[in-house]
TORPA-4810 file (N, C-alpha, C, O; in nm, 3 decimals):
<nodes>
NODE_1_0.076_-1.355_-1.527_-0.039_-1.299_-1.495_-0.076_-1.153_-1.596_0.010_-1.079_-1.644_X
NODE_2_-0.161_-1.146_-1.603_-0.117_-0.987_-1.681_-0.214_-0.855_-1.584_-0.324_-0.854_-1.639_X
NODE_3_-0.215_-0.809_-1.534_-0.285_-0.713_-1.479_-0.228_-0.533_-1.548_-0.131_-0.472_-1.592_X
NODE_4_-0.363_-0.520_-1.516_-0.415_-0.332_-1.552_-0.376_-0.229_-1.428_-0.415_-0.252_-1.313_X
NODE_5_-0.321_-0.152_-1.450_-0.326_-0.046_-1.306_-0.325_0.105_-1.361_-0.247_0.165_-1.435_X
NODE_6_-0.442_0.142_-1.295_-0.495_0.246_-1.316_-0.414_0.363_-1.226_-0.387_0.321_-1.113_X
NODE_7_-0.366_0.516_-1.256_-0.354_0.563_-1.172_-0.338_0.711_-1.276_-0.300_0.709_-1.393_X
NODE_8_-0.382_0.840_-1.192_-0.394_0.964_-1.234_-0.531_1.046_-1.191_-0.561_1.156_-1.237_X
NODE_9_-0.621_0.960_-1.081_-0.727_0.988_-1.057_-0.719_1.106_-0.924_-0.610_1.115_-0.867_X
NODE_10_-0.834_1.197_-0.874_-0.872_1.235_-0.752_-0.937_1.363_-0.780_-1.032_1.351_-0.858_X
NODE_11_-0.914_1.483_-0.738_-1.031_1.573_-0.673_-0.926_1.675_-0.800_-0.804_1.685_-0.818_X
NODE_12_-1.063_1.745_-0.874_-1.024_1.868_-0.970_-1.167_1.941_-0.937_-1.275_1.896_-0.899_X
NODE_13_-1.117_2.085_-0.972_-1.232_2.193_-0.955_-1.330_2.139_-1.074_-1.300_2.023_-1.100_X
NODE_14_-1.439_2.189_-1.154_-1.512_2.229_-1.247_-1.440_2.317_-1.358_-1.425_2.438_-1.343_X
NODE_15_-1.388_2.233_-1.495_-1.325_2.305_-1.565_-1.249_2.270_-1.612_-1.234_2.275_-1.735_X
NODE_16_-1.131_2.193_-1.490_-1.011_2.193_-1.536_-0.944_2.071_-1.556_-1.027_1.992_-1.510_X
NODE_17_-0.876_2.022_-1.584_-0.831_1.883_-1.641_-0.739_1.794_-1.543_-0.669_1.824_-1.446_X
NODE_18_-0.773_1.654_-1.620_-0.751_1.562_-1.522_-0.712_1.424_-1.663_-0.784_1.392_-1.757_X
NODE_19_-0.562_1.363_-1.623_-0.519_1.268_-1.716_-0.493_1.138_-1.625_-0.429_1.146_-1.521_X
NODE_20_-0.559_0.993_-1.682_-0.580_0.876_-1.672_-0.506_0.835_-1.740_-0.496_0.855_-1.861_X
NODE_21_-0.390_0.718_-1.615_-0.372_0.626_-1.736_-0.389_0.502_-1.678_-0.455_0.479_-1.577_X
NODE_22_-0.320_0.416_-1.752_-0.354_0.228_-1.720_-0.233_0.185_-1.823_-0.212_0.219_-1.939_X
NODE_23_-0.142_0.072_-1.709_-0.045_0.035_-1.792_-0.102_-0.150_-1.736_-0.141_-0.203_-1.632_X
NODE_24_-0.080_-0.182_-1.844_-0.085_-0.343_-1.852_0.076_-0.391_-1.845_0.169_-0.350_-1.914_X
NODE_25_0.079_-0.523_-1.706_0.177_-0.599_-1.734_0.192_-0.707_-1.733_0.074_-0.741_-1.721_X
NODE_26_0.250_-0.803_-1.737_0.296_-0.926_-1.731_0.308_-0.985_-1.885_0.306_-0.904_-1.978_X
NODE_27_0.320_-1.131_-1.913_0.315_-1.152_-2.051_0.258_-1.133_-2.197_0.213_-1.221_-2.271_X
NODE_28_0.273_-0.987_-2.225_0.154_-0.953_-2.387_0.222_-0.929_-2.500_0.310_-0.852_-2.539_X
NODE_29_0.120_-1.067_-2.566_0.177_-1.012_-2.728_0.095_-0.934_-2.814_0.148_-0.876_-2.909_X
NODE_30_-0.001_-0.927_-2.799_-0.074_-0.768_-2.833_-0.204_-0.752_-2.791_-0.300_-0.829_-2.795_X
NODE_31_-0.187_-0.592_-2.732_-0.312_-0.562_-2.702_-0.446_-0.500_-2.797_-0.433_-0.381_-2.826_X
NODE_32_-0.563_-0.562_-2.846_-0.642_-0.504_-2.950_-0.704_-0.407_-2.919_-0.682_-0.295_-2.965_X
NODE_33_-0.807_-0.443_-2.821_-0.888_-0.302_-2.740_-0.877_-0.255_-2.639_-0.853_-0.326_-2.541_X
NODE_34_-0.891_-0.115_-2.628_-0.876_-0.049_-2.489_-0.981_0.019_-2.484_-1.043_0.058_-2.583_X
NODE_35_-1.013_0.043_-2.359_-1.182_0.129_-2.331_-1.126_0.204_-2.171_-1.033_0.177_-2.094_X
NODE_36_-1.212_0.285_-2.171_-1.249_0.327_-2.019_-1.399_0.356_-2.023_-1.474_0.397_-2.112_X
NODE_37_-1.418_0.314_-1.873_-1.557_0.298_-1.812_-1.544_0.328_-1.677_-1.468_0.300_-1.585_X
NODE_38_-1.679_0.418_-1.703_-1.732_0.449_-1.545_-1.810_0.428_-1.495_-1.892_0.360_-1.557_X
NODE_39_-1.847_0.470_-1.345_-1.983_0.395_-1.258_-1.943_0.547_-1.133_-1.855_0.577_-1.052_X
NODE_40_-2.021_0.582_-1.166_-2.082_0.694_-1.091_-2.151_0.609_-0.973_-2.195_0.506_-1.023_X
NODE_41_-2.180_0.614_-0.823_-2.300_0.622_-0.697_-2.435_0.583_-0.747_-2.518_0.660_-0.796_X
NODE_42_-2.446_0.472_-0.734_-2.611_0.450_-0.777_-2.658_0.427_-0.946_-2.756_0.381_-1.004_X
NODE_43_-2.553_0.475_-0.976_-2.540_0.401_-1.185_-2.480_0.288_-1.187_-2.413_0.211_-1.118_X
NODE_44_-2.523_0.300_-1.278_-2.477_0.129_-1.369_-2.333_0.170_-1.423_-2.301_0.288_-1.414_X
NODE_45_-2.248_0.082_-1.477_-2.109_0.154_-1.585_-2.120_0.150_-1.673_-2.183_0.069_-1.741_X
NODE_46_-2.057_0.248_-1.704_-2.086_0.320_-1.842_-1.949_0.348_-1.948_-1.860_0.423_-1.909_X
NODE_47_-1.944_0.300_-2.048_-1.893_0.306_-2.156_-1.841_0.447_-2.166_-1.934_0.526_-2.175_X
NODE_48_-1.732_0.499_-2.168_-1.667_0.600_-2.166_-1.585_0.653_-2.327_-1.600_0.759_-2.387_X
NODE_49_-1.492_0.526_-2.365_-1.417_0.599_-2.513_-1.383_0.471_-2.505_-1.397_0.394_-2.410_X
NODE_50_-1.313_0.445_-2.662_-1.270_0.302_-2.698_-1.166_0.337_-2.774_-1.160_0.454_-2.810_X
NODE_51_-1.066_0.247_-2.812_-0.952_0.282_-2.870_-0.914_0.127_-2.946_-0.898_0.034_-2.867_X
NODE_52_-0.901_0.100_-3.078_-0.892_-0.018_-3.120_-0.727_0.050_-3.129_-0.665_0.152_-3.098_X
NODE_53_-0.702_-0.122_-3.211_-0.548_-0.165_-3.217_-0.469_-0.073_-3.407_-0.361_-0.064_-3.466_X
NODE_54_-0.599_-0.032_-3.423_-0.574_0.099_-3.520_-0.629_0.204_-3.550_-0.678_0.257_-3.650_X
NODE_55_-0.600_0.243_-3.359_-0.668_0.357_-3.333_-0.780_0.407_-3.354_-0.783_0.523_-3.311_X
NODE_56_-0.861_0.378_-3.394_-0.989_0.417_-3.406_-1.081_0.450_-3.314_-1.139_0.357_-3.259_X
NODE_57_-1.108_0.557_-3.285_-1.193_0.577_-3.106_-1.307_0.571_-3.146_-1.356_0.564_-3.259_X
NODE_58_-1.371_0.576_-2.991_-1.502_0.641_-3.000_-1.560_0.670_-2.834_-1.531_0.628_-2.722_X
NODE_59_-1.672_0.781_-2.901_-1.691_0.867_-2.736_-1.862_0.835_-2.748_-1.939_0.839_-2.844_X
NODE_60_-1.879_0.802_-2.607_-2.032_0.839_-2.525_-2.040_1.014_-2.577_-1.957_1.103_-2.598_X
NODE_61_-2.164_1.005_-2.583_-2.226_1.149_-2.624_-2.162_1.250_-2.510_-2.090_1.337_-2.557_X
NODE_62_-2.175_1.251_-2.392_-2.143_1.315_-2.309_-2.018_1.394_-2.290_-2.013_1.502_-2.231_X
NODE_63_-1.883_1.308_-2.363_-1.776_1.342_-2.351_-1.700_1.376_-2.470_-1.580_1.400_-2.456_X
NODE_64_-1.761_1.382_-2.598_-1.714_1.438_-2.655_-1.689_1.586_-2.696_-1.762_1.685_-2.700_X
NODE_65_-1.578_1.569_-2.722_-1.513_1.764_-2.742_-1.437_1.769_-2.619_-1.364_1.865_-2.594_X
NODE_66_-1.454_1.648_-2.524_-1.363_1.713_-2.383_-1.291_1.602_-2.347_-1.189_1.639_-2.289_X
NODE_67_-1.305_1.417_-2.359_-1.224_1.379_-2.327_-1.124_1.304_-2.463_-1.188_1.258_-2.558_X
NODE_68_-1.012_1.297_-2.466_-0.915_1.227_-2.567_-0.875_1.069_-2.515_-0.805_1.044_-2.417_X
NODE_69_-0.929_0.982_-2.595_-0.804_0.836_-2.553_-0.745_0.816_-2.664_-0.776_0.849_-2.778_X
NODE_70_-0.605_0.726_-2.598_-0.498_0.720_-2.687_-0.438_0.610_-2.616_-0.487_0.563_-2.513_X
NODE_71_-0.267_0.545_-2.703_-0.273_0.449_-2.674_-0.065_0.454_-2.646_-0.018_0.526_-2.734_X
NODE_72_-0.011_0.426_-2.600_0.098_0.407_-2.617_0.160_0.243_-2.655_0.205_0.165_-2.570_X
NODE_73_0.150_0.221_-2.771_0.209_0.053_-2.759_0.286_-0.011_-2.712_0.281_-0.122_-2.659_X
NODE_74_0.385_0.075_-2.733_0.533_-0.011_-2.650_0.568_0.029_-2.521_0.682_0.032_-2.474_X
NODE_75_0.429_0.071_-2.451_0.485_0.041_-2.295_0.302_0.015_-2.232_0.237_0.042_-2.131_X
NODE_76_0.275_-0.072_-2.403_0.160_-0.101_-2.368_0.053_-0.042_-2.222_0.029_-0.111_-2.123_X
NODE_77_0.002_0.105_-2.247_-0.053_0.166_-2.177_-0.182_0.272_-2.236_-0.177_0.294_-2.357_X
NODE_78_-0.274_0.325_-2.173_-0.379_0.363_-2.234_-0.381_0.485_-2.176_-0.340_0.481_-2.060_X
NODE_79_-0.425_0.629_-2.226_-0.452_0.758_-2.173_-0.605_0.771_-2.190_-0.677_0.702_-2.263_X
NODE_80_-0.646_0.889_-2.097_-0.779_0.939_-2.073_-0.744_1.068_-2.026_-0.719_1.092_-1.907_X
NODE_81_-0.742_1.215_-2.187_-0.733_1.313_-2.087_-0.857_1.345_-2.101_-0.922_1.327_-2.204_X
NODE_82_-0.906_1.403_-1.979_-1.046_1.446_-1.963_-0.998_1.606_-1.935_-0.926_1.648_-1.845_X
NODE_83_-1.059_1.674_-2.036_-1.090_1.833_-1.990_-1.236_1.871_-2.001_-1.330_1.807_-2.048_X
NODE_84_-1.230_2.053_-1.921_-1.344_2.096_-1.894_-1.437_2.033_-1.788_-1.544_2.077_-1.745_X
NODE_85_-1.381_1.937_-1.759_-1.483_1.851_-1.640_-1.566_1.918_-1.590_-1.562_2.041_-1.579_X
NODE_86_-1.664_1.833_-1.549_-1.850_1.898_-1.494_-1.826_1.782_-1.361_-1.751_1.684_-1.363_X
NODE_87_-1.912_1.827_-1.252_-1.947_1.749_-1.194_-1.979_1.640_-1.226_-1.916_1.544_-1.182_X
NODE_88_-2.057_1.628_-1.289_-2.114_1.478_-1.320_-2.035_1.380_-1.371_-2.052_1.258_-1.372_X
NODE_89_-1.931_1.458_-1.421_-1.833_1.328_-1.453_-1.806_1.220_-1.350_-1.785_1.099_-1.363_X
NODE_90_-1.815_1.323_-1.210_-1.768_1.267_-1.110_-1.799_1.079_-1.080_-1.908_1.024_-1.063_X
NODE_91_-1.662_1.015_-1.080_-1.706_0.877_-1.063_-1.562_0.767_-1.070_-1.446_0.801_-1.094_X
NODE_92_-1.592_0.687_-1.054_-1.479_0.559_-1.020_-1.460_0.510_-1.181_-1.542_0.462_-1.259_X
NODE_93_-1.323_0.540_-1.197_-1.320_0.496_-1.397_-1.215_0.393_-1.369_-1.132_0.387_-1.279_X
NODE_94_-1.243_0.310_-1.476_-1.223_0.188_-1.482_-1.126_0.160_-1.657_-1.165_0.164_-1.773_X
NODE_95_-1.017_0.137_-1.608_-0.952_0.050_-1.808_-1.009_-0.095_-1.784_-1.036_-0.156_-1.680_X
NODE_96_-1.018_-0.127_-1.909_-1.034_-0.252_-1.963_-0.981_-0.288_-2.086_-0.978_-0.209_-2.181_X
NODE_97_-0.944_-0.388_-2.090_-0.783_-0.416_-2.191_-0.830_-0.544_-2.291_-0.853_-0.643_-2.222_X
NODE_98_-0.849_-0.566_-2.415_-0.879_-0.699_-2.469_-0.761_-0.730_-2.524_-0.702_-0.643_-2.588_X
NODE_99_-0.711_-0.846_-2.511_-0.522_-0.874_-2.534_-0.521_-1.029_-2.541_-0.601_-1.112_-2.499_X
NODE_100_-0.399_-1.040_-2.610_-0.368_-1.158_-2.626_-0.244_-1.180_-2.547_-0.144_-1.108_-2.550_X
NODE_101_-0.259_-1.279_-2.481_-0.136_-1.312_-2.358_-0.111_-1.473_-2.335_-0.185_-1.539_-2.407_X
NODE_102_-0.011_-1.566_-2.238_-0.023_-1.661_-2.253_-0.113_-1.779_-2.235_-0.098_-1.899_-2.257_X
NODE_103_-0.256_-1.675_-2.166_-0.341_-1.790_-2.156_-0.448_-1.774_-2.301_-0.537_-1.853_-2.332_X
NODE_104_-0.411_-1.654_-2.372_-0.485_-1.659_-2.534_-0.602_-1.511_-2.530_-0.573_-1.416_-2.458_X
NODE_105_-0.654_-1.511_-2.564_-0.736_-1.394_-2.598_-0.803_-1.387_-2.507_-0.895_-1.468_-2.513_X
NODE_106_-0.801_-1.298_-2.380_-0.933_-1.241_-2.247_-0.951_-1.107_-2.269_-0.918_-1.043_-2.369_X
NODE_107_-1.007_-1.067_-2.166_-1.030_-0.932_-2.134_-0.947_-0.913_-2.003_-0.890_-1.010_-1.951_X
NODE_108_-0.940_-0.781_-1.946_-0.944_-0.745_-1.793_-0.939_-0.610_-1.777_-0.916_-0.519_-1.857_X
NODE_109_-0.970_-0.615_-1.629_-0.978_-0.470_-1.619_-0.916_-0.449_-1.498_-0.877_-0.550_-1.438_X
NODE_110_-0.895_-0.325_-1.441_-0.831_-0.263_-1.352_-0.902_-0.258_-1.221_-0.998_-0.331_-1.200_X
NODE_111_-0.844_-0.152_-1.109_-0.935_-0.190_-1.064_-0.992_-0.069_-1.005_-1.039_-0.076_-0.892_X
NODE_112_-0.994_0.048_-1.073_-1.066_0.176_-1.044_-0.970_0.238_-0.990_-0.885_0.188_-0.916_X
NODE_113_-0.984_0.431_-1.049_-0.968_0.519_-1.011_-1.074_0.607_-0.969_-1.180_0.596_-1.031_X
NODE_114_-1.068_0.686_-0.886_-1.151_0.781_-0.830_-1.152_0.931_-0.859_-1.066_1.007_-0.815_X
NODE_115_-1.275_0.976_-0.953_-1.240_1.080_-1.002_-1.360_1.150_-0.957_-1.477_1.112_-0.951_X
NODE_116_-1.276_1.316_-0.911_-1.377_1.360_-0.792_-1.415_1.530_-0.829_-1.332_1.604_-0.775_X
NODE_117_-1.533_1.615_-0.917_-1.497_1.705_-0.945_-1.585_1.810_-0.907_-1.701_1.829_-0.941_X
NODE_118_-1.511_1.875_-0.829_-1.609_1.938_-0.679_-1.555_2.087_-0.676_-1.435_2.105_-0.695_X
NODE_119_-1.601_2.145_-0.663_-1.565_2.322_-0.610_-1.561_2.294_-0.402_-1.539_2.389_-0.327_X
</nodes>
């Protein structure tokens, strides 16, 4: 059974950095796409960043130049380096993966990690 486990969330001051990690475990043959989403209180879940198996990346406009998504294929892990954090970046961050496992190609979500930007 495939699981995604996030780590790295917490409280940070405006302007500070934070790095999120998400590790996939289980029987995995290939991970095609990773993504980070976030959901702030009272708002819909928002796509933040994506990375393909060819390392092509894409970002929502509000984080361009501040966030960087990367992946470690050997460790089945994706990262989100967040710099120059703003109060409006406060949200629960979720990782997402589209991958090939024992059951074929499916999508999976992490449990979420809270990021709070506050002075």
